[in-house]
C-alpha distance (Angstrom), angle and dihedral (degrees) to the residues before:
residue distance angle dihedral
X1 . . .
X2 3.82 . .
X3 3.79 127.2 .
X4 3.79 91.6 83.7
X5 3.81 94.2 177.6
X6 3.82 85.1 86.7
X7 3.77 120.6 14.7
X8 3.81 93.7 -150.9
X9 3.81 97.4 51.6
X10 3.79 119.0 96.9
X11 3.78 128.4 172.4
X12 3.79 88.1 -104.4
X13 3.84 92.5 53.3
X14 3.84 90.1 46.8
X15 3.79 88.6 54.0
X16 3.81 88.8 53.0
X17 3.81 91.1 52.3
X18 3.79 105.2 -93.6
X19 3.78 112.8 144.7
X20 3.80 140.9 175.3
X21 3.79 126.5 -157.3
X22 3.78 108.3 -122.3
X23 3.81 97.2 177.3
X24 3.78 114.3 33.7
X25 3.82 92.9 -168.9
X26 3.82 93.2 55.9
X27 3.83 90.4 43.6
X28 3.78 92.1 53.1
X29 3.83 90.9 47.1
X30 3.79 91.3 51.9
X31 3.81 90.2 49.6
X32 3.82 90.8 49.1
X33 3.81 91.8 48.5
X34 3.85 90.2 45.5
X35 3.79 91.0 -124.3
X36 3.80 94.2 129.9
X37 3.79 113.8 82.8
X38 3.80 97.7 -176.9
X39 3.80 128.2 -26.4
X40 3.76 109.4 -98.4
X41 3.79 97.0 13.0
X42 3.82 98.4 108.0
X43 3.79 102.5 76.7
X44 3.82 95.0 42.8
X45 3.81 88.4 48.0
X46 3.84 90.4 52.1
X47 3.81 91.3 53.2
X48 3.81 91.7 46.3
X49 3.79 93.7 47.9
X50 3.82 92.5 49.0
X51 3.81 91.3 50.0
X52 3.83 92.8 46.7
X53 3.80 89.9 50.3
X54 3.80 92.3 50.7
X55 3.80 92.5 -116.4
X56 3.83 125.9 141.0
X57 3.78 116.4 -85.6
X58 3.85 114.3 -93.8
X59 3.80 117.4 -105.6
X60 3.80 116.3 -129.7
X61 3.83 120.1 -157.1
X62 3.79 128.7 -170.5
X63 3.83 116.5 -141.7
X64 3.80 98.7 -177.3
X65 3.81 99.0 -92.0
X66 3.77 98.7 4.5
X67 3.78 131.6 56.7
X68 3.77 137.6 -157.0
X69 3.78 130.6 -150.6
X70 3.80 116.5 -161.1
X71 3.81 114.3 -157.5
X72 3.78 121.8 -161.0
X73 3.77 130.0 -154.0
X74 3.75 132.1 -170.8
X75 3.73 116.6 -113.8
X76 3.78 120.6 -165.2
X77 3.76 113.5 -121.9
X78 3.80 97.5 -144.5
X79 3.80 94.8 165.8
X80 3.83 96.2 55.5
X81 3.83 104.4 119.7
X82 3.80 96.6 -151.6
X83 3.80 102.2 32.0
X84 3.83 106.8 35.4
X85 3.83 93.2 171.9
X86 3.82 96.8 42.8
X87 3.79 121.1 130.3
X88 3.78 130.9 -154.9
X89 3.79 129.6 -162.6
X90 3.76 114.6 -120.1
X91 3.83 129.7 177.3
X92 3.77 115.1 -110.1
X93 3.80 107.8 -110.2
């Protein structure tokens, strides 16, 4: 089901930290530049950070070989006449 860059990876497994290197050259460059913290840590860290910040949980979508993660942030609605301190969730663009 989708994510054909690695047959064993599902969105659920990605959320748990499973990863697969799609471009070895980029992966080696990131290692050399010390950009990579730990393989597979990024998506779990995103979910953790959103939860710790009190933001809505990200939405992951599978596009049969590609995937999308939509992040949401709370934006104060200062101009609302009845609820001046209200917040709304909006996707990050």
